[in-house]
mmCIF file of the N, C-alpha and C atoms, coordinates in Angstrom:
data_MODEL
# 
_entry.id   MODEL 
# 
loop_
_atom_site.group_PDB 
_atom_site.id 
_atom_site.type_symbol 
_atom_site.label_atom_id 
_atom_site.label_alt_id 
_atom_site.label_comp_id 
_atom_site.label_asym_id 
_atom_site.label_entity_id 
_atom_site.label_seq_id 
_atom_site.pdbx_PDB_ins_code 
_atom_site.Cartn_x 
_atom_site.Cartn_y 
_atom_site.Cartn_z 
_atom_site.occupancy 
_atom_site.B_iso_or_equiv 
_atom_site.pdbx_formal_charge 
_atom_site.auth_seq_id 
_atom_site.auth_comp_id 
_atom_site.auth_asym_id 
_atom_site.auth_atom_id 
_atom_site.pdbx_PDB_model_num 
ATOM 1   N N  . UNK A 1 1  ? -8.452  -24.570 -4.732  1.00 0.00 ? 1  UNK A N  1 
ATOM 2   C CA . UNK A 1 1  ? -8.166  -24.464 -6.264  1.00 0.00 ? 1  UNK A CA 1 
ATOM 3   C C  . UNK A 1 1  ? -8.217  -22.677 -6.249  1.00 0.00 ? 1  UNK A C  1 
ATOM 4   N N  . UNK A 1 2  ? -6.984  -22.366 -6.745  1.00 0.00 ? 2  UNK A N  1 
ATOM 5   C CA . UNK A 1 2  ? -7.054  -20.600 -7.307  1.00 0.00 ? 2  UNK A CA 1 
ATOM 6   C C  . UNK A 1 2  ? -7.863  -20.250 -8.253  1.00 0.00 ? 2  UNK A C  1 
ATOM 7   N N  . UNK A 1 3  ? -8.421  -19.354 -8.130  1.00 0.00 ? 3  UNK A N  1 
ATOM 8   C CA . UNK A 1 3  ? -9.564  -18.667 -8.975  1.00 0.00 ? 3  UNK A CA 1 
ATOM 9   C C  . UNK A 1 3  ? -10.572 -19.440 -9.414  1.00 0.00 ? 3  UNK A C  1 
ATOM 10  N N  . UNK A 1 4  ? -10.931 -20.062 -8.511  1.00 0.00 ? 4  UNK A N  1 
ATOM 11  C CA . UNK A 1 4  ? -12.241 -21.124 -8.646  1.00 0.00 ? 4  UNK A CA 1 
ATOM 12  C C  . UNK A 1 4  ? -13.681 -20.069 -8.430  1.00 0.00 ? 4  UNK A C  1 
ATOM 13  N N  . UNK A 1 5  ? -14.854 -20.095 -8.795  1.00 0.00 ? 5  UNK A N  1 
ATOM 14  C CA . UNK A 1 5  ? -15.738 -19.293 -8.500  1.00 0.00 ? 5  UNK A CA 1 
ATOM 15  C C  . UNK A 1 5  ? -16.203 -18.937 -7.359  1.00 0.00 ? 5  UNK A C  1 
ATOM 16  N N  . UNK A 1 6  ? -15.734 -19.932 -6.068  1.00 0.00 ? 6  UNK A N  1 
ATOM 17  C CA . UNK A 1 6  ? -15.952 -19.697 -4.905  1.00 0.00 ? 6  UNK A CA 1 
ATOM 18  C C  . UNK A 1 6  ? -15.091 -18.671 -4.129  1.00 0.00 ? 6  UNK A C  1 
ATOM 19  N N  . UNK A 1 7  ? -13.924 -18.311 -4.777  1.00 0.00 ? 7  UNK A N  1 
ATOM 20  C CA . UNK A 1 7  ? -13.091 -17.592 -4.398  1.00 0.00 ? 7  UNK A CA 1 
ATOM 21  C C  . UNK A 1 7  ? -13.749 -16.091 -4.279  1.00 0.00 ? 7  UNK A C  1 
ATOM 22  N N  . UNK A 1 8  ? -13.465 -15.658 -2.878  1.00 0.00 ? 8  UNK A N  1 
ATOM 23  C CA . UNK A 1 8  ? -13.794 -14.122 -2.645  1.00 0.00 ? 8  UNK A CA 1 
ATOM 24  C C  . UNK A 1 8  ? -13.067 -12.855 -3.108  1.00 0.00 ? 8  UNK A C  1 
ATOM 25  N N  . UNK A 1 9  ? -13.384 -12.060 -4.015  1.00 0.00 ? 9  UNK A N  1 
ATOM 26  C CA . UNK A 1 9  ? -12.589 -11.314 -4.455  1.00 0.00 ? 9  UNK A CA 1 
ATOM 27  C C  . UNK A 1 9  ? -12.030 -10.594 -3.280  1.00 0.00 ? 9  UNK A C  1 
ATOM 28  N N  . UNK A 1 10 ? -10.907 -9.863  -3.201  1.00 0.00 ? 10 UNK A N  1 
ATOM 29  C CA . UNK A 1 10 ? -10.388 -9.117  -2.387  1.00 0.00 ? 10 UNK A CA 1 
ATOM 30  C C  . UNK A 1 10 ? -10.634 -7.282  -2.928  1.00 0.00 ? 10 UNK A C  1 
ATOM 31  N N  . UNK A 1 11 ? -11.272 -6.533  -1.947  1.00 0.00 ? 11 UNK A N  1 
ATOM 32  C CA . UNK A 1 11 ? -11.007 -5.020  -2.397  1.00 0.00 ? 11 UNK A CA 1 
ATOM 33  C C  . UNK A 1 11 ? -10.132 -4.535  -1.994  1.00 0.00 ? 11 UNK A C  1 
ATOM 34  N N  . UNK A 1 12 ? -9.581  -3.688  -3.237  1.00 0.00 ? 12 UNK A N  1 
ATOM 35  C CA . UNK A 1 12 ? -8.257  -2.803  -2.976  1.00 0.00 ? 12 UNK A CA 1 
ATOM 36  C C  . UNK A 1 12 ? -8.642  -1.477  -3.289  1.00 0.00 ? 12 UNK A C  1 
ATOM 37  N N  . UNK A 1 13 ? -8.602  -0.538  -2.431  1.00 0.00 ? 13 UNK A N  1 
ATOM 38  C CA . UNK A 1 13 ? -9.082  0.865   -2.498  1.00 0.00 ? 13 UNK A CA 1 
ATOM 39  C C  . UNK A 1 13 ? -7.887  1.617   -3.039  1.00 0.00 ? 13 UNK A C  1 
ATOM 40  N N  . UNK A 1 14 ? -7.875  2.283   -4.368  1.00 0.00 ? 14 UNK A N  1 
ATOM 41  C CA . UNK A 1 14 ? -6.675  3.374   -4.742  1.00 0.00 ? 14 UNK A CA 1 
ATOM 42  C C  . UNK A 1 14 ? -6.986  4.661   -4.121  1.00 0.00 ? 14 UNK A C  1 
ATOM 43  N N  . UNK A 1 15 ? -5.881  5.369   -3.554  1.00 0.00 ? 15 UNK A N  1 
ATOM 44  C CA . UNK A 1 15 ? -5.791  6.611   -3.269  1.00 0.00 ? 15 UNK A CA 1 
ATOM 45  C C  . UNK A 1 15 ? -4.822  7.374   -4.131  1.00 0.00 ? 15 UNK A C  1 
ATOM 46  N N  . UNK A 1 16 ? -5.139  8.664   -4.316  1.00 0.00 ? 16 UNK A N  1 
ATOM 47  C CA . UNK A 1 16 ? -4.295  9.191   -5.338  1.00 0.00 ? 16 UNK A CA 1 
ATOM 48  C C  . UNK A 1 16 ? -2.813  9.370   -4.660  1.00 0.00 ? 16 UNK A C  1 
ATOM 49  N N  . UNK A 1 17 ? -2.950  10.085  -3.503  1.00 0.00 ? 17 UNK A N  1 
ATOM 50  C CA . UNK A 1 17 ? -1.943  10.658  -2.703  1.00 0.00 ? 17 UNK A CA 1 
ATOM 51  C C  . UNK A 1 17 ? -1.507  9.811   -1.508  1.00 0.00 ? 17 UNK A C  1 
ATOM 52  N N  . UNK A 1 18 ? -1.925  8.233   -1.491  1.00 0.00 ? 18 UNK A N  1 
ATOM 53  C CA . UNK A 1 18 ? -1.727  7.675   -0.581  1.00 0.00 ? 18 UNK A CA 1 
ATOM 54  C C  . UNK A 1 18 ? -1.440  6.054   -0.823  1.00 0.00 ? 18 UNK A C  1 
ATOM 55  N N  . UNK A 1 19 ? -1.677  5.293   0.547   1.00 0.00 ? 19 UNK A N  1 
ATOM 56  C CA . UNK A 1 19 ? -1.664  3.950   0.127   1.00 0.00 ? 19 UNK A CA 1 
ATOM 57  C C  . UNK A 1 19 ? -2.446  3.191   -0.381  1.00 0.00 ? 19 UNK A C  1 
ATOM 58  N N  . UNK A 1 20 ? -2.354  1.928   -1.067  1.00 0.00 ? 20 UNK A N  1 
ATOM 59  C CA . UNK A 1 20 ? -3.524  0.832   -1.329  1.00 0.00 ? 20 UNK A CA 1 
ATOM 60  C C  . UNK A 1 20 ? -3.798  0.421   -0.309  1.00 0.00 ? 20 UNK A C  1 
ATOM 61  N N  . UNK A 1 21 ? -5.281  0.538   -0.206  1.00 0.00 ? 21 UNK A N  1 
ATOM 62  C CA . UNK A 1 21 ? -6.059  -0.044  0.929   1.00 0.00 ? 21 UNK A CA 1 
ATOM 63  C C  . UNK A 1 21 ? -6.505  -1.686  0.697   1.00 0.00 ? 21 UNK A C  1 
ATOM 64  N N  . UNK A 1 22 ? -6.259  -2.465  1.437   1.00 0.00 ? 22 UNK A N  1 
ATOM 65  C CA . UNK A 1 22 ? -6.578  -4.033  1.197   1.00 0.00 ? 22 UNK A CA 1 
ATOM 66  C C  . UNK A 1 22 ? -7.102  -4.432  1.907   1.00 0.00 ? 22 UNK A C  1 
ATOM 67  N N  . UNK A 1 23 ? -8.437  -4.934  1.569   1.00 0.00 ? 23 UNK A N  1 
ATOM 68  C CA . UNK A 1 23 ? -9.210  -5.826  2.538   1.00 0.00 ? 23 UNK A CA 1 
ATOM 69  C C  . UNK A 1 23 ? -8.085  -6.967  3.077   1.00 0.00 ? 23 UNK A C  1 
ATOM 70  N N  . UNK A 1 24 ? -8.013  -7.302  4.355   1.00 0.00 ? 24 UNK A N  1 
ATOM 71  C CA . UNK A 1 24 ? -7.486  -8.695  4.623   1.00 0.00 ? 24 UNK A CA 1 
ATOM 72  C C  . UNK A 1 24 ? -8.107  -9.892  4.997   1.00 0.00 ? 24 UNK A C  1 
ATOM 73  N N  . UNK A 1 25 ? -7.317  -10.779 5.543   1.00 0.00 ? 25 UNK A N  1 
ATOM 74  C CA . UNK A 1 25 ? -6.019  -10.668 5.933   1.00 0.00 ? 25 UNK A CA 1 
ATOM 75  C C  . UNK A 1 25 ? -5.434  -10.798 4.279   1.00 0.00 ? 25 UNK A C  1 
ATOM 76  N N  . UNK A 1 26 ? -3.947  -10.519 4.444   1.00 0.00 ? 26 UNK A N  1 
ATOM 77  C CA . UNK A 1 26 ? -2.985  -10.714 3.370   1.00 0.00 ? 26 UNK A CA 1 
ATOM 78  C C  . UNK A 1 26 ? -1.710  -11.097 3.539   1.00 0.00 ? 26 UNK A C  1 
ATOM 79  N N  . UNK A 1 27 ? -1.214  -11.790 2.421   1.00 0.00 ? 27 UNK A N  1 
ATOM 80  C CA . UNK A 1 27 ? -0.035  -12.191 2.478   1.00 0.00 ? 27 UNK A CA 1 
ATOM 81  C C  . UNK A 1 27 ? 0.583   -11.886 1.280   1.00 0.00 ? 27 UNK A C  1 
ATOM 82  N N  . UNK A 1 28 ? 1.983   -11.120 1.676   1.00 0.00 ? 28 UNK A N  1 
ATOM 83  C CA . UNK A 1 28 ? 2.289   -10.457 0.426   1.00 0.00 ? 28 UNK A CA 1 
ATOM 84  C C  . UNK A 1 28 ? 4.114   -10.961 0.297   1.00 0.00 ? 28 UNK A C  1 
ATOM 85  N N  . UNK A 1 29 ? 4.497   -11.397 -1.084  1.00 0.00 ? 29 UNK A N  1 
ATOM 86  C CA . UNK A 1 29 ? 5.717   -11.877 -1.302  1.00 0.00 ? 29 UNK A CA 1 
ATOM 87  C C  . UNK A 1 29 ? 6.510   -10.645 -1.970  1.00 0.00 ? 29 UNK A C  1 
ATOM 88  N N  . UNK A 1 30 ? 7.703   -10.319 -1.256  1.00 0.00 ? 30 UNK A N  1 
ATOM 89  C CA . UNK A 1 30 ? 8.698   -9.381  -1.314  1.00 0.00 ? 30 UNK A CA 1 
ATOM 90  C C  . UNK A 1 30 ? 9.546   -9.651  -2.944  1.00 0.00 ? 30 UNK A C  1 
ATOM 91  N N  . UNK A 1 31 ? 9.963   -8.620  -3.177  1.00 0.00 ? 31 UNK A N  1 
ATOM 92  C CA . UNK A 1 31 ? 11.184  -8.669  -4.271  1.00 0.00 ? 31 UNK A CA 1 
ATOM 93  C C  . UNK A 1 31 ? 11.907  -9.877  -3.907  1.00 0.00 ? 31 UNK A C  1 
ATOM 94  N N  . UNK A 1 32 ? 12.583  -9.661  -2.593  1.00 0.00 ? 32 UNK A N  1 
ATOM 95  C CA . UNK A 1 32 ? 13.646  -10.908 -2.096  1.00 0.00 ? 32 UNK A CA 1 
ATOM 96  C C  . UNK A 1 32 ? 12.992  -11.851 -1.988  1.00 0.00 ? 32 UNK A C  1 
ATOM 97  N N  . UNK A 1 33 ? 11.751  -12.393 -2.080  1.00 0.00 ? 33 UNK A N  1 
ATOM 98  C CA . UNK A 1 33 ? 11.360  -13.660 -2.178  1.00 0.00 ? 33 UNK A CA 1 
ATOM 99  C C  . UNK A 1 33 ? 10.607  -13.896 -0.540  1.00 0.00 ? 33 UNK A C  1 
ATOM 100 N N  . UNK A 1 34 ? 10.642  -13.241 0.474   1.00 0.00 ? 34 UNK A N  1 
ATOM 101 C CA . UNK A 1 34 ? 10.169  -13.251 1.574   1.00 0.00 ? 34 UNK A CA 1 
ATOM 102 C C  . UNK A 1 34 ? 8.975   -12.699 1.349   1.00 0.00 ? 34 UNK A C  1 
ATOM 103 N N  . UNK A 1 35 ? 8.010   -13.532 2.976   1.00 0.00 ? 35 UNK A N  1 
ATOM 104 C CA . UNK A 1 35 ? 6.855   -13.095 2.695   1.00 0.00 ? 35 UNK A CA 1 
ATOM 105 C C  . UNK A 1 35 ? 6.291   -12.878 3.959   1.00 0.00 ? 35 UNK A C  1 
ATOM 106 N N  . UNK A 1 36 ? 5.336   -11.714 3.988   1.00 0.00 ? 36 UNK A N  1 
ATOM 107 C CA . UNK A 1 36 ? 5.128   -10.838 5.334   1.00 0.00 ? 36 UNK A CA 1 
ATOM 108 C C  . UNK A 1 36 ? 3.342   -11.165 5.303   1.00 0.00 ? 36 UNK A C  1 
ATOM 109 N N  . UNK A 1 37 ? 2.834   -11.212 6.311   1.00 0.00 ? 37 UNK A N  1 
ATOM 110 C CA . UNK A 1 37 ? 1.737   -11.643 6.392   1.00 0.00 ? 37 UNK A CA 1 
ATOM 111 C C  . UNK A 1 37 ? 0.890   -11.111 7.544   1.00 0.00 ? 37 UNK A C  1 
ATOM 112 N N  . UNK A 1 38 ? -0.212  -10.402 7.223   1.00 0.00 ? 38 UNK A N  1 
ATOM 113 C CA . UNK A 1 38 ? -1.293  -9.547  8.291   1.00 0.00 ? 38 UNK A CA 1 
ATOM 114 C C  . UNK A 1 38 ? -2.720  -9.964  8.383   1.00 0.00 ? 38 UNK A C  1 
ATOM 115 N N  . UNK A 1 39 ? -3.191  -10.593 9.542   1.00 0.00 ? 39 UNK A N  1 
ATOM 116 C CA . UNK A 1 39 ? -4.815  -10.770 10.031  1.00 0.00 ? 39 UNK A CA 1 
ATOM 117 C C  . UNK A 1 39 ? -5.427  -9.605  9.960   1.00 0.00 ? 39 UNK A C  1 
ATOM 118 N N  . UNK A 1 40 ? -5.088  -8.451  9.852   1.00 0.00 ? 40 UNK A N  1 
ATOM 119 C CA . UNK A 1 40 ? -6.035  -7.437  10.109  1.00 0.00 ? 40 UNK A CA 1 
ATOM 120 C C  . UNK A 1 40 ? -7.008  -7.389  9.056   1.00 0.00 ? 40 UNK A C  1 
ATOM 121 N N  . UNK A 1 41 ? -8.120  -6.461  9.266   1.00 0.00 ? 41 UNK A N  1 
ATOM 122 C CA . UNK A 1 41 ? -9.509  -6.463  8.506   1.00 0.00 ? 41 UNK A CA 1 
ATOM 123 C C  . UNK A 1 41 ? -8.947  -5.554  6.852   1.00 0.00 ? 41 UNK A C  1 
ATOM 124 N N  . UNK A 1 42 ? -8.278  -4.819  7.157   1.00 0.00 ? 42 UNK A N  1 
ATOM 125 C CA . UNK A 1 42 ? -7.590  -3.777  6.305   1.00 0.00 ? 42 UNK A CA 1 
ATOM 126 C C  . UNK A 1 42 ? -6.354  -3.406  6.607   1.00 0.00 ? 42 UNK A C  1 
ATOM 127 N N  . UNK A 1 43 ? -5.325  -3.457  5.858   1.00 0.00 ? 43 UNK A N  1 
ATOM 128 C CA . UNK A 1 43 ? -4.017  -3.127  5.650   1.00 0.00 ? 43 UNK A CA 1 
ATOM 129 C C  . UNK A 1 43 ? -3.859  -1.850  4.821   1.00 0.00 ? 43 UNK A C  1 
ATOM 130 N N  . UNK A 1 44 ? -2.483  -0.968  5.096   1.00 0.00 ? 44 UNK A N  1 
ATOM 131 C CA . UNK A 1 44 ? -2.224  -0.043  4.210   1.00 0.00 ? 44 UNK A CA 1 
ATOM 132 C C  . UNK A 1 44 ? -1.161  -0.351  3.767   1.00 0.00 ? 44 UNK A C  1 
ATOM 133 N N  . UNK A 1 45 ? -0.908  -0.621  1.946   1.00 0.00 ? 45 UNK A N  1 
ATOM 134 C CA . UNK A 1 45 ? 0.188   -0.612  1.700   1.00 0.00 ? 45 UNK A CA 1 
ATOM 135 C C  . UNK A 1 45 ? 0.855   0.600   0.858   1.00 0.00 ? 45 UNK A C  1 
ATOM 136 N N  . UNK A 1 46 ? 2.085   0.344   0.979   1.00 0.00 ? 46 UNK A N  1 
ATOM 137 C CA . UNK A 1 46 ? 3.148   1.634   0.999   1.00 0.00 ? 46 UNK A CA 1 
ATOM 138 C C  . UNK A 1 46 ? 3.060   1.834   -0.890  1.00 0.00 ? 46 UNK A C  1 
ATOM 139 N N  . UNK A 1 47 ? 2.865   2.861   -1.324  1.00 0.00 ? 47 UNK A N  1 
ATOM 140 C CA . UNK A 1 47 ? 3.216   2.956   -2.607  1.00 0.00 ? 47 UNK A CA 1 
ATOM 141 C C  . UNK A 1 47 ? 4.353   4.016   -3.053  1.00 0.00 ? 47 UNK A C  1 
ATOM 142 N N  . UNK A 1 48 ? 4.808   4.698   -2.097  1.00 0.00 ? 48 UNK A N  1 
ATOM 143 C CA . UNK A 1 48 ? 5.747   5.504   -2.424  1.00 0.00 ? 48 UNK A CA 1 
ATOM 144 C C  . UNK A 1 48 ? 7.209   5.007   -2.177  1.00 0.00 ? 48 UNK A C  1 
ATOM 145 N N  . UNK A 1 49 ? 7.256   3.781   -1.155  1.00 0.00 ? 49 UNK A N  1 
ATOM 146 C CA . UNK A 1 49 ? 8.369   3.333   -0.821  1.00 0.00 ? 49 UNK A CA 1 
ATOM 147 C C  . UNK A 1 49 ? 9.129   4.215   0.299   1.00 0.00 ? 49 UNK A C  1 
ATOM 148 N N  . UNK A 1 50 ? 8.616   5.089   0.922   1.00 0.00 ? 50 UNK A N  1 
ATOM 149 C CA . UNK A 1 50 ? 9.126   5.904   1.984   1.00 0.00 ? 50 UNK A CA 1 
ATOM 150 C C  . UNK A 1 50 ? 8.753   5.404   3.209   1.00 0.00 ? 50 UNK A C  1 
ATOM 151 N N  . UNK A 1 51 ? 8.264   4.598   3.306   1.00 0.00 ? 51 UNK A N  1 
ATOM 152 C CA . UNK A 1 51 ? 8.088   3.721   4.488   1.00 0.00 ? 51 UNK A CA 1 
ATOM 153 C C  . UNK A 1 51 ? 8.966   3.255   5.262   1.00 0.00 ? 51 UNK A C  1 
ATOM 154 N N  . UNK A 1 52 ? 9.271   3.499   6.339   1.00 0.00 ? 52 UNK A N  1 
ATOM 155 C CA . UNK A 1 52 ? 10.341  2.530   7.536   1.00 0.00 ? 52 UNK A CA 1 
ATOM 156 C C  . UNK A 1 52 ? 9.823   1.141   7.704   1.00 0.00 ? 52 UNK A C  1 
ATOM 157 N N  . UNK A 1 53 ? 8.263   0.898   7.474   1.00 0.00 ? 53 UNK A N  1 
ATOM 158 C CA . UNK A 1 53 ? 7.809   -0.302  7.721   1.00 0.00 ? 53 UNK A CA 1 
ATOM 159 C C  . UNK A 1 53 ? 7.192   -1.048  6.648   1.00 0.00 ? 53 UNK A C  1 
ATOM 160 N N  . UNK A 1 54 ? 7.971   -0.693  5.229   1.00 0.00 ? 54 UNK A N  1 
ATOM 161 C CA . UNK A 1 54 ? 7.411   -1.249  3.850   1.00 0.00 ? 54 UNK A CA 1 
ATOM 162 C C  . UNK A 1 54 ? 7.404   -2.767  3.876   1.00 0.00 ? 54 UNK A C  1 
ATOM 163 N N  . UNK A 1 55 ? 6.462   -3.477  3.576   1.00 0.00 ? 55 UNK A N  1 
ATOM 164 C CA . UNK A 1 55 ? 5.553   -2.701  2.759   1.00 0.00 ? 55 UNK A CA 1 
ATOM 165 C C  . UNK A 1 55 ? 4.353   -2.174  3.206   1.00 0.00 ? 55 UNK A C  1 
ATOM 166 N N  . UNK A 1 56 ? 4.267   -2.222  4.302   1.00 0.00 ? 56 UNK A N  1 
ATOM 167 C CA . UNK A 1 56 ? 3.041   -1.393  5.297   1.00 0.00 ? 56 UNK A CA 1 
ATOM 168 C C  . UNK A 1 56 ? 3.388   0.117   5.092   1.00 0.00 ? 56 UNK A C  1 
ATOM 169 N N  . UNK A 1 57 ? 2.202   0.681   5.331   1.00 0.00 ? 57 UNK A N  1 
ATOM 170 C CA . UNK A 1 57 ? 2.303   2.305   4.937   1.00 0.00 ? 57 UNK A CA 1 
ATOM 171 C C  . UNK A 1 57 ? 2.704   2.845   6.396   1.00 0.00 ? 57 UNK A C  1 
ATOM 172 N N  . UNK A 1 58 ? 3.334   3.988   6.727   1.00 0.00 ? 58 UNK A N  1 
ATOM 173 C CA . UNK A 1 58 ? 3.513   4.475   7.944   1.00 0.00 ? 58 UNK A CA 1 
ATOM 174 C C  . UNK A 1 58 ? 3.477   5.683   7.990   1.00 0.00 ? 58 UNK A C  1 
ATOM 175 N N  . UNK A 1 59 ? 2.698   6.175   6.916   1.00 0.00 ? 59 UNK A N  1 
ATOM 176 C CA . UNK A 1 59 ? 2.286   7.721   6.558   1.00 0.00 ? 59 UNK A CA 1 
ATOM 177 C C  . UNK A 1 59 ? 3.502   8.587   6.293   1.00 0.00 ? 59 UNK A C  1 
ATOM 178 N N  . UNK A 1 60 ? 4.555   8.039   5.868   1.00 0.00 ? 60 UNK A N  1 
ATOM 179 C CA . UNK A 1 60 ? 5.698   8.914   5.505   1.00 0.00 ? 60 UNK A CA 1 
ATOM 180 C C  . UNK A 1 60 ? 5.210   9.393   4.253   1.00 0.00 ? 60 UNK A C  1 
ATOM 181 N N  . UNK A 1 61 ? 4.161   9.161   3.365   1.00 0.00 ? 61 UNK A N  1 
ATOM 182 C CA . UNK A 1 61 ? 3.811   10.082  2.073   1.00 0.00 ? 61 UNK A CA 1 
ATOM 183 C C  . UNK A 1 61 ? 3.264   11.313  2.662   1.00 0.00 ? 61 UNK A C  1 
ATOM 184 N N  . UNK A 1 62 ? 2.818   11.542  3.766   1.00 0.00 ? 62 UNK A N  1 
ATOM 185 C CA . UNK A 1 62 ? 2.307   12.977  4.183   1.00 0.00 ? 62 UNK A CA 1 
ATOM 186 C C  . UNK A 1 62 ? 3.448   13.695  3.917   1.00 0.00 ? 62 UNK A C  1 
ATOM 187 N N  . UNK A 1 63 ? 4.308   13.433  4.705   1.00 0.00 ? 63 UNK A N  1 
ATOM 188 C CA . UNK A 1 63 ? 5.529   14.749  4.578   1.00 0.00 ? 63 UNK A CA 1 
ATOM 189 C C  . UNK A 1 63 ? 5.870   15.447  3.274   1.00 0.00 ? 63 UNK A C  1 
ATOM 190 N N  . UNK A 1 64 ? 5.907   14.939  2.351   1.00 0.00 ? 64 UNK A N  1 
ATOM 191 C CA . UNK A 1 64 ? 5.946   15.331  0.943   1.00 0.00 ? 64 UNK A CA 1 
ATOM 192 C C  . UNK A 1 64 ? 4.789   15.845  0.346   1.00 0.00 ? 64 UNK A C  1 
ATOM 193 N N  . UNK A 1 65 ? 3.826   15.608  0.932   1.00 0.00 ? 65 UNK A N  1 
ATOM 194 C CA . UNK A 1 65 ? 2.383   15.981  0.415   1.00 0.00 ? 65 UNK A CA 1 
ATOM 195 C C  . UNK A 1 65 ? 1.817   17.391  0.683   1.00 0.00 ? 65 UNK A C  1 
ATOM 196 N N  . UNK A 1 66 ? 2.886   18.227  1.445   1.00 0.00 ? 66 UNK A N  1 
ATOM 197 C CA . UNK A 1 66 ? 2.264   19.465  2.109   1.00 0.00 ? 66 UNK A CA 1 
ATOM 198 C C  . UNK A 1 66 ? 3.176   20.468  1.867   1.00 0.00 ? 66 UNK A C  1 
ATOM 199 N N  . UNK A 1 67 ? 2.302   21.804  1.985   1.00 0.00 ? 67 UNK A N  1 
ATOM 200 C CA . UNK A 1 67 ? 3.094   22.844  1.755   1.00 0.00 ? 67 UNK A CA 1 
ATOM 201 C C  . UNK A 1 67 ? 3.897   23.243  0.323   1.00 0.00 ? 67 UNK A C  1 
ATOM 202 N N  . UNK A 1 68 ? 5.079   23.521  -0.074  1.00 0.00 ? 68 UNK A N  1 
ATOM 203 C CA . UNK A 1 68 ? 5.501   23.813  -1.204  1.00 0.00 ? 68 UNK A CA 1 
ATOM 204 C C  . UNK A 1 68 ? 5.745   22.653  -2.206  1.00 0.00 ? 68 UNK A C  1 
ATOM 205 N N  . UNK A 1 69 ? 5.728   21.439  -1.555  1.00 0.00 ? 69 UNK A N  1 
ATOM 206 C CA . UNK A 1 69 ? 5.782   19.941  -2.544  1.00 0.00 ? 69 UNK A CA 1 
ATOM 207 C C  . UNK A 1 69 ? 4.633   20.075  -3.468  1.00 0.00 ? 69 UNK A C  1 
ATOM 208 N N  . UNK A 1 70 ? 3.331   20.840  -3.140  1.00 0.00 ? 70 UNK A N  1 
ATOM 209 C CA . UNK A 1 70 ? 1.823   20.920  -3.826  1.00 0.00 ? 70 UNK A CA 1 
ATOM 210 C C  . UNK A 1 70 ? 2.125   21.867  -5.087  1.00 0.00 ? 70 UNK A C  1 
ATOM 211 N N  . UNK A 1 71 ? 2.956   22.789  -4.477  1.00 0.00 ? 71 UNK A N  1 
ATOM 212 C CA . UNK A 1 71 ? 3.067   24.200  -5.559  1.00 0.00 ? 71 UNK A CA 1 
ATOM 213 C C  . UNK A 1 71 ? 3.247   23.616  -7.207  1.00 0.00 ? 71 UNK A C  1 
ATOM 214 N N  . UNK A 1 72 ? 2.638   24.171  -8.330  1.00 0.00 ? 72 UNK A N  1 
ATOM 215 C CA . UNK A 1 72 ? 3.183   23.888  -9.523  1.00 0.00 ? 72 UNK A CA 1 
ATOM 216 C C  . UNK A 1 72 ? 4.471   24.178  -9.764  1.00 0.00 ? 72 UNK A C  1 
ATOM 217 N N  . UNK A 1 73 ? 5.317   23.480  -10.716 1.00 0.00 ? 73 UNK A N  1 
ATOM 218 C CA . UNK A 1 73 ? 6.524   23.849  -11.134 1.00 0.00 ? 73 UNK A CA 1 
ATOM 219 C C  . UNK A 1 73 ? 7.509   22.530  -11.560 1.00 0.00 ? 73 UNK A C  1 
ATOM 220 N N  . UNK A 1 74 ? 8.528   22.833  -11.949 1.00 0.00 ? 74 UNK A N  1 
ATOM 221 C CA . UNK A 1 74 ? 9.372   21.594  -12.297 1.00 0.00 ? 74 UNK A CA 1 
ATOM 222 C C  . UNK A 1 74 ? 9.767   20.666  -11.150 1.00 0.00 ? 74 UNK A C  1 
ATOM 223 N N  . UNK A 1 75 ? 9.606   19.293  -11.699 1.00 0.00 ? 75 UNK A N  1 
ATOM 224 C CA . UNK A 1 75 ? 9.810   18.316  -10.525 1.00 0.00 ? 75 UNK A CA 1 
ATOM 225 C C  . UNK A 1 75 ? 11.430  17.929  -10.927 1.00 0.00 ? 75 UNK A C  1 
ATOM 226 N N  . UNK A 1 76 ? 12.027  17.543  -9.676  1.00 0.00 ? 76 UNK A N  1 
ATOM 227 C CA . UNK A 1 76 ? 13.379  17.081  -10.113 1.00 0.00 ? 76 UNK A CA 1 
ATOM 228 C C  . UNK A 1 76 ? 13.794  16.129  -9.085  1.00 0.00 ? 76 UNK A C  1 
# 
């Protein structure tokens, strides 16, 4: 029974400039209706959509978060 008192909540850790860290195992339904599954104890879910392994994070967000990208100014 979903949402029963015996369900153990999943811990999700939010990182300001990184992926969502989710305690696994997880099953994720994508926009197109396909389902992906991981039985790892923790998974990193991409939030920037740059990952070539989306929905899994491959650290592609790091390329944009260094150097000039951190400088203040207009964004385009």
